[in-house]
N, C-alpha and C positions, 0 to 999 in steps of 0.2 A: 875362829870360824865363822865361818856364811852361814847364814841363816835360810835353811832352802821354805821356801812356799809351798805348801802341799794345794791338789789340784781344786779342789772348792774353795782355798783361800782367791786361788787367779780368776775363780770366775766371780765371784764375788767382785773382786775388783774390777773386773771386764765391766761387770752389768751396773757398778757405780756410775763407773765412766761413759756408758752410754747413757746412764738417769741425767748425768750432769749436763751432757750435748745437747740432749732432748732439752731440758732447762735453760739451758741458756741461748741454743740459735734455733731451737721448732725443730730437726733434724739433725740424722745422726748417720754419720758416715761410715760406708763400710758395710763390707755384704753380709749374708746371716751366713749361719752353719749351712750348708748342703752338701750331703756324702759326695762323690761320686758314682756316676749308674744308681743312683738312687730313685724310687718311685715317685718321689716327691716333686709334682708341678708345680713351674714357676709363676707368681703373679709379675704381670707388667702391664704397661699401657695398652699391649697389643694385645693379650690375650684375659683384661678382667680381673674378677676375682677369682680364677681356676677355670674360667669358664662356663662358672654356676651361673643359674638362674637366679639376681637378684629379688626378683619378684615374684609372687603364686598365683598360680592359674588361679581362674577361678573353681569352687569347687561345685556349680550349680549342676543340674542334675538336663536330661535335653528338654525337660519340662518349664524350666523357666525361658525361653526362646518362644516357646509358645505361648508363655500367659505376655511377654512382648507384645507377641502379635492380638490376642485376646482382647488384654487391656486398652492397645490403643483403638481398636476397631468399636466397643464397645463405647469409649468413651466418646470417639466421633457420633458414635451412634446418637448417644443421650443427647447431644449438643443439637445434632440435627433434627431429633423429635420432635426437642422443645419450641425451634426454631419453626419448623413447618409447621406447629398447628398455629405461632404467632402469627409470623409475616405472611405465610402463604395460603394458608387457611385450607390445608392439607390434612385432613383429618383421616385419611385410609393410612398413608404415608408418614404420617406421627405417630399413629399406633403401631402401625408394626418395628417402626424405629424404636420405641420405648419399650416394646416387649424384647426387641431382639438384644437394648442395650441394657434389661432386667439380665436376660441370661448372659450375657458376657459377663456381667458383674459377677454372677455367681459361679459361672468357670472359669474367671480371673482367681476367686478366693480356692477354688478347690486345686485348681493347678499350684498355688503359691504354697497352702497347706501341705500338697503332697509332699512339693520338694520341702518343704520344711521338715519334716518327716511326724509330727503331731499338732493339732489345733494350738493346745497352750502354747507353744511356741510363736504362732500368730499371735495369741491373745497377750505376752507378754512384751511383743513389740507397740501395744498400744496404751504400755504404762508411762510411758513418758511420751511428751512432746516437744521435740527438737526442730526447731526451724531449722536449722544449721546441718541438719542431718537428711539427705533426700532419700534413703531410706526409709527415716521414721515418718518425714511427710508422706509417702510414697503411700505408706499402711494407714495412714490417718483417712488421703486418699481414696484408696480403692474403700475403706471403710462409708466412708463420707457419701459417695459415690452409688455404692450398694444399695443404702438407705432410700437417699432419694429415688434411683430408679424404681426398687420395690413401692414405693408410695405411686410413684406414678402409673405401673402395672396393674395398683391395686385399685387404684380410681377406676383404671378402666374397667376393671371386672366388675367393681360394684357398679357402675351405669350400667355395663350389659346385664344386669339379672337384676335390678333395681330400679332404673331411671338416673335420669339426672336429678342433682339436689344442689345444695349448697355446699356439705359436708365434700361432697363430691368434686365439686367446684374447686373447695380451699386446698384440699388436698392435691390437685391436679396442678396447681396452680406452685403451692410448696416444692411439688414433684421437678417441675420445670427449672424455675431460678437453682435447684439446687443440684438439680442435670448440668445444667450447662455452668454452672459454678465449681462446681468436681469434676464434671468433665472434658472441660479446658485444659486443666492439669494431669488427670490424668492420660486422657490420651500421648500425651509426649515426654510424663515425667522417666518415664524408662532410658530415654536417651538423655536427660539431666542425669541420672543414676550412674550412664557410663561414663560420661562425661569428664564427674569428677574423681572418678578414679585416679592411680598414678600409674596406670596402664598407660606407655606410649601410644598405642594407635587410638584409641577412643580420647587421649587427653588430647589429643592431637586436634579432632576435629572439634572441641571442645564448644565451640560457637554452633557450631552447624547439626552437630549431633541433636539435639531434641527439636527442632525443626526438619528435621530430617527423617526423625519418625515420627510427628505431630503427621506430616504430610502423608508418609506411610500408612498409618493410621485410616489419616481422612479418607486415601483412594478406599480400603480396605473396606469402612465401613458404607461408601455410597458403593462400591461394588456388590456388598452384601445385599443391598437392599435392589439393587437393579436385578438381581436373581433370583430374588422373592417377589417377585410380579412388577416390580416399578421400572421396568426398561425400555419404557417411552417417557418418563421424567427428564424432561432437558434441565436441570437445574441441577439432577443427580448427573447429568454428562457432563454440564458444566466444572463442577465439583470433581471430578475425576479427570477432566483437562486439566485444570490448575495444578493438585497433587502430581498429575504424571509429567506437567513440565517444570515443575519445582524437581520430581526425582531424576529428571535427563538432567540439568543444571547440576545438579549435588553429582551426580557422576561425574561430567563432564571438569566440574574443578577439583575430584578428587584423583583424575586420570592427568592432572595437568602437574600436578605438586610432584616433587622430586623426592620428600623427606624419607630416609628410612624407617622411618616411624610407620609409614603406612603400606610400605610392603607385603604384610598379612592379607591388605584389602584387594592385592593385587597379582600375588601368588598361592596355589598349594590350594587346600581345599576350602580353606576360608576364602579368598581369593575368588573362586570359582564360584561360590554360594553368591558373593557379594553382587559379584559381574549378572550370575543369570536374574538376583532380583533389582538390580538397578534396568538390565533391558526390558525384564518383561513391564516395572511396572514404571519404566520410562517410555523410553521410544515408541516400541512394541503396542503399549496400550494408549498412546498419542495417534499412534497410524491407525485402530481399529474405531476407536470413537468418532478420528475425522470422517472417515470415510462412514460412520454411522449416520453423517448427515443426508446422504443418500439414499431414498427411502427404500428402494428396491432389496437390499440388503440391514437394515436398521435392527431390526430385532437380531439376527444371528453376532452381527457384528458387534452391539451391545453387551451380548453373554460372551462373547469371546475376550471383548476388553474386561470385562469385570474378572472371568476368570485370571486371566492376564494380571489382573489389580492385585488379586486375591494370593495367586499363587507369587508373584513379586515381593509383598508385602513379607507373606514368609522366611522366603528365602533369603530375603535381606536381615530379620533380628536373627536368624540363626548365624548366616556368614559372620554379620558382626563379632557373635558372642565367640567364633571363632578365631575369628583376625584377632580376640583378645586372648587366647589362650597362648596363641600363637605366637602376638609379642609378648607375654611371658618368659615363654622359654628362652625368646633372645638375650644372649644376658649382654651384646654390645650396646644394645639401645638404653638401658636409664644411662649406661658409664659414655655415652654420647663419643662410640667408636665405631671406625665409620667400617664397615663393611668391605670384604675382599671383591677386590674389581671384576673379579669374574661373578661376583654375586650380584655387581649394579646393572642396570638398565638405563640409559640415559636417555630421557625423555621431555617433548620442547612442555615450555610451560607458556599455557594462555594466558596466562596473569605472571608477568615477566615485571620485575619493579614496584609490585607488591607486598606489602612489610605484614611477616603472621600477626595479628591480634592477637590481644593478652586475654586469657578466658577470663569470661564475664563471671560472676557472680550466681549463686544458684537462683536466686531469686530474679537476676535479671535473666538470665536462659525458660525459667518458667513463666515470666510474663509474654515474651516475643511469642507465645500460641496466640495472644488478642488479636496479632496480627490478619494472621489467617484466619479467626475466625469471623472477620468483622468481613472479610472475601466471601466467606461460607454464608453470611448473614443478607451480603445483597444477593447470590445468587440466586438464594431462595425467595427472595422478597422480589426475583424477575421473572419467576417459573409462570404469573397469570399472562405477563407480556408474551415473554415467549411461546407460548402454551395455544395461544391464539391461530 
């Protein structure tokens, strides 16, 4: 008599055969079971993992882009206040910059804690010190900058009520050093934070995002000072021109790239926000600031340039965060699957022939800000000569 094989034994034999093939060859021949007409989706190189996003969207509230903007401006103001006091001997500009930097540091902490939900979560972030973690370093930079910005402002208050003395000089000196040391990374660390994630649109611009956010923060800081009574200061106008030129270059470079990872920066809501920010803080700001060199309309054009720079910096932060969310929803990008032909938009490449750079380390990105503030120091040092 023939021995019958039960369905259970048949399935077990098939599983054993599959295991053997996988062990010997690293792959299994034959298709899986998919009943005809079933609603099961098909996984393929064209559809990815059932067309489901592989990356999680950032869960930040709308307060985080505002925190990015305030932090960038506050860090720049802290450095401007310290250097204006030392290099340009402009006590009025330095005092206003220090006061605004202190207000920005306080507001930054409030915005971050509001997004986290309760203060204990921010305090818990300070329980560890991880140099390899941008978020850990950012929380410590925010704390350090807040301490030294407070010291500088407190020294100004003591001098106002009790006059100048040794303690005031020491406190202000410590505040200056700390504001520069922590203000430089604080004004652009949020760009490093985005660049070191796995989201394709952010990671694609890993080399330029820190500098982009840093120049945007510098322009916002200089513009805020111009709107608070320093609209005639030529050094601030030079800083605005410097940052606007860098923002224009960033816009041209992004526009020249054809990478699918950068599509969220060119289309949809995020693309509109990024484009608006780039125009306002780039070409529009440059045109207004150059026009302000003619005395007839200097005050009006400087105010318009400052407003354009602040609005552009704000739009830039919101646009990049929205672009990250859109990038996470595109399941093709992590799998490096090309978009359909109908979604592609051919663009000329101004930088054809150049090879993409490998993303640099977090420390290297953070140190890039030093070059920008060397230019800042030189601009403020030239104030006396230019104002004659």
